[in-house]
C-alpha positions in Angstrom: 198.1 155.5 105.1 197.5 155.9 108.8 201.1 157.4 109.2 199.7 160.6 107.5 196.9 160.8 110.0 199.5 160.3 113.0 201.6 163.2 111.4 198.3 165.4 110.9 197.3 165.0 114.5 200.8 165.7 115.8 201.3 168.8 113.5 197.8 170.2 114.5 198.0 169.4 118.1 194.9 167.2 118.0 194.5 164.5 120.7 193.4 161.2 119.3 194.2 157.5 119.5 194.6 155.4 116.4 193.3 151.8 116.9 194.4 149.2 114.3 191.8 146.4 114.1 192.1 142.9 112.6 191.3 142.8 108.9 187.6 143.2 107.9 186.7 144.3 111.4 185.8 147.9 110.3 183.9 146.9 107.2 180.6 147.9 109.0 179.8 150.3 111.8 178.4 147.1 113.7 181.8 145.3 113.4 183.8 148.3 114.3 181.7 149.0 117.3 181.9 145.4 118.5 185.7 145.5 118.0 186.3 148.5 120.2 183.4 147.9 122.7 181.1 150.8 121.9 177.6 151.2 120.7 177.1 151.5 116.9 176.0 154.9 117.2 179.4 156.0 118.5 181.1 155.0 115.3 181.3 158.2 113.2 181.1 157.5 109.4 182.8 159.8 107.0 180.7 160.0 103.6 181.8 161.8 100.7 179.2 163.5 98.4 179.6 165.0 95.1 177.9 168.2 93.7 179.6 171.1 92.0 182.2 170.6 94.7 182.9 167.6 97.1 181.3 167.4 100.6 182.2 165.3 103.6 179.4 164.4 106.0 180.3 163.0 109.4 177.5 161.1 111.0 176.7 158.5 113.5 177.1 154.9 112.7 173.3 154.2 113.4 172.3 156.9 110.8 172.3 157.2 107.0 172.9 160.3 104.9 169.7 161.7 103.9 170.6 163.0 100.2 167.4 165.1 100.0 168.3 167.1 103.3 171.9 167.3 102.1 171.0 168.5 98.7 168.7 171.2 100.1 171.3 172.4 102.6 173.9 172.5 99.6 171.5 174.3 97.4 172.3 171.6 94.6 171.8 168.0 93.9 174.3 165.8 95.8 175.0 162.1 95.2 177.5 159.6 96.7 180.9 160.1 95.2 182.4 157.2 93.2 185.1 155.3 95.0 187.9 156.2 92.6 186.8 159.9 92.9 186.8 159.5 96.7 190.5 158.3 96.6 191.3 161.1 94.2 189.8 163.9 96.3 190.7 162.6 99.8 193.9 160.6 99.3 192.1 157.7 101.1 189.9 154.7 100.0 186.3 154.3 100.7 186.1 153.0 104.3 189.4 154.7 105.4 188.5 158.3 104.9 189.4 160.2 107.9 187.6 163.4 109.0 190.7 165.6 107.9 194.0 165.5 106.3 192.6 165.2 102.8 194.6 165.9 99.6 192.0 168.5 98.6 189.8 170.7 100.6 186.2 169.3 101.3 183.3 171.4 102.5 182.5 169.4 105.8 179.4 169.0 107.8 179.0 167.3 111.1 175.6 165.7 111.5 174.0 166.5 114.8 173.6 162.7 115.4 177.0 162.7 116.8 176.6 165.7 119.3 175.1 163.3 121.8 178.5 161.8 122.4 181.6 162.9 124.2 183.7 160.5 122.3 183.5 158.8 118.9 185.5 156.3 116.8 185.9 157.4 113.1 188.0 156.3 110.2 191.8 156.6 110.7 193.2 156.7 107.2 192.8 152.9 106.3 189.9 150.5 106.2 191.2 148.6 109.3 192.1 151.8 111.4 189.9 153.8 113.6 190.6 157.1 115.3 189.3 157.6 118.8 188.7 161.3 119.3 186.4 163.6 121.4 183.6 165.2 119.5 184.7 168.6 120.8 188.2 168.2 119.5 186.7 167.0 116.1 184.3 169.8 115.7 186.7 172.5 117.1 189.4 171.5 114.6 187.1 171.2 111.6 185.3 174.3 112.4 182.3 172.5 110.8 178.7 173.2 111.7 176.3 170.7 113.2 173.6 170.1 110.6 170.7 167.7 110.2 171.5 165.6 107.0 170.7 162.1 108.4 167.7 159.8 108.8 
């Protein structure tokens, strides 16, 4: 599935580097950080939520989505999307959802927790692939606002 991300990056002129990790080395933010030699907070998690529409929240690896804050921002109750629905809406499995290139549009928020970094590592289209990308490239491409939806 990472081939789709390579194509997406190329087609949209986005600078980024895909890093393929050994199996199971990206199962947690801690493992992924250890594998690439960064701090846990520099791993950007992509979490899919469900309300009347799907939402993608990108946040720092040392934070968790605060569903109360996210629901308040959305103006409706949000819950974590079920894994089969994540695959259906994004085209990627849980643990491999990239920040863009989904099969369907997702309303996307970038939590302010990643604004403290110049560079982050995020899911690259498969559970064992990371995308190394600057926060400015990520935010500029997504045109997503920085929000406070983590704890």
